[in-house]
N, C-alpha and C positions, 0 to 999 in steps of 0.2 A: 558337560560344558555348554552344549547348545541350550539346554533348559535354563541354565544360569544366565546366559546372554539374553534369552528371551525375557526372563524376569526383570533384568536390569533395564532393558529397552522399555518394557511396560511401565516400570517405575518412573523412568524419565518422562514418558508421555503423560502419566497421571499428574506428576508434579508440575510440569510445564503447562499443561492444559488448565490446571486449576489456577495457576497464576494468570494465564491468558484470559480466563473467564472473568477474572476481576476487572480486566480492562474493557471487556465487551458485554458485561452483564446488562447494560442499559438496553441493548437491542437484541440480545440473544439469551433466552431464559435458561438454556442448559446445553450440555455437549451433544445431546441427541438431535438438536435442531440444525437443519442445513437446507441449502437449495442446490439442486443439481446444476452443473455448469450448462448443460444443454437446455435447461428450463429458463435460463436468464434471458430476459427480453434483449433483442439486438442492441438497443441503446444502452442497456445496463451493462452488457458484455463489453461494449466499446468504452464506456466510462471506467470499467474496472481496469482497463489497460492504460488509462490516462495517468500522467505523472501527478503525484501528490506531494505538495511542498512539505519539507521537514526542517527540523532544527538544524542550523548550520548552513543551510542553503543560502546562496547569495542571489538576491533579486534586484533587477534593474526595473525601475518604474518611471514611465514618462506620462505626464498629464497634459491634456489639452482642454481649452475652454472655447467653445464655438469655433473649433478648428485651429486655434492659435496655441502654440506650445507655451506652457507655463514653466519657464526655466527654473523658477524658484521651487517648483514642486518636484522637479526631477531628482531622483535619488537612486543610490546603489547601496544596498544594505543587507547585512547578514541576519537571518532569522535568529533571534535571541533564544536563550535556553528556556524562556517562558513561552516560546512559540509565537512571539509578537514582533512586529516591526513598527517603527514610528513614522507617521505621515503628517506632513504639515497641514494645519487647519483641523484635522479630525483626530489627531493624537494616535495612541497605540491601537493597532489592529491585529487580530488573531490571524496568522498566516498558516501556521502548522496544521496539517491535516486537510488543507483545502487544495483543490485543483486550481491552476493559474486562472482558468476561465471564471471560476466561481469567485476568486478574490477580485478579479477585474470588475465583475458585475457589482460586488459589494462596494468597492471603492467608488465606482461611478454613481451608485445610488446615494451614498453618503455625501459625496461632493456636490450633489445638486443643491444642497442648502447653502453653498458658498459661491457657485459659479454657474454660468449658463452653458448648457449642453456639454457637460464634462465627458471627456474620453480618456481611457486609461490603457496603456500598453505595458504588459508585464513580460519580462524575459527572465528565465532562470539561468544565470550566468555560471554558477558553480553548484554542484550537488555533492552531498556527503555520500560516502560509500554505502551501497545498498547491501545490508546484511540480513539474511533470512535464517530461520532455524528449521532444521529438518529433524523430526523425532519419530520414534516408533519403529516399524519394521523396515528400516533401511540398513544397509550394510555399515555405514559410517555416520551415525547420528551426530549432529553438532551444528555450529553456526558457519555459514558460508557467505563470502562476498560474491555478489553476482553483477558487478559493474559492467563487465564486457558482454554478458549474455544473461539477462534476467528472466528468461523463459522457464516455465515449470519443468519442462522436459530436461533442460540443462541442469537444473537444481537436483533433480533425482539422479541424473548421471554422475554429478559431482559427489553425491552421497553413496555411490557405488551400486545404485539400483536397489531393488527390493530383496528382502530375505525370503527364505523358503516358507516362512510362517505368515507372510503378508497376505492380506485380503486384497485381491486385485480390483475389487469393486468399492473399496473404502479408502480413498485417498482424499484428504481434505486440505483446503487452504483456509486458514483462519486469519481474518483481517479485521483490524479495529478502527481504521480510518479510511475515508472520511465517515463511513457508517459501518458499524459492526456487522460482519457477515461471515458465514461458514459455508464454503462452496465445495461440493462433492464431485469427484472425478472417478473414472475408471482407468486402470492402467492401459487398457486397450485403446481408449479414446486418446490418451496422452501420447502413447507410442505411435499411433497412426495419425495423430493430429486431427481427429474428427472434430469438425466444427471449430477448429483453432484451439482445441484443448491443450495440445502440447506447446503452443505458442502463447499461452496465457502468461501475461507479464506479472511477475512477482514484484511487490513493493517492499521498501525498507520496513523491517519489523514484522513481516508476514511469518506465520508459523505453518509449516507443511507437516501434516500428521498422517502417517500411514498405519492403519490398524491391522 
């Protein structure tokens, strides 16, 4: 029975990872490529924990010109299924997959063609449930909602921890947005929260793979 369960888990991993690679193939040539969590530059590790806008999120946007609020530009809008929002003067803008700070900078840059010294404030008023997938050598593979606690250590705990077949040095987080990346962790680093590994914040759509 154990060998049968092992085969099923590995089949799940292969199928899910093949699908995932289709989404990340632009920046990741194959499943063997990764970056160790402890090798991430501090600024990259910080950015990895920043919120990324997704479809269905509700954004509030306030625009100023030379310090004065432009009330006609103020909007509260849900990110559409195509990942875009509509902004007066500049039209549709891709919001999905961007951090609020990056979207703010983009809007300010594009609004310079229409007003003096534009400023943009973006708030994420509503977020959609954050669901991640855990596959491979965990006790209960599947999809988990992590709205209350999106940390990697919590996700592994919800999946029942590692199986006896798991490699404790090969735990990967596969992320497709805003830039494709595959980050490798060890169980020891996650359990002891070495360098913040256990507190690594998972994002909606992340895949956690335990080999």
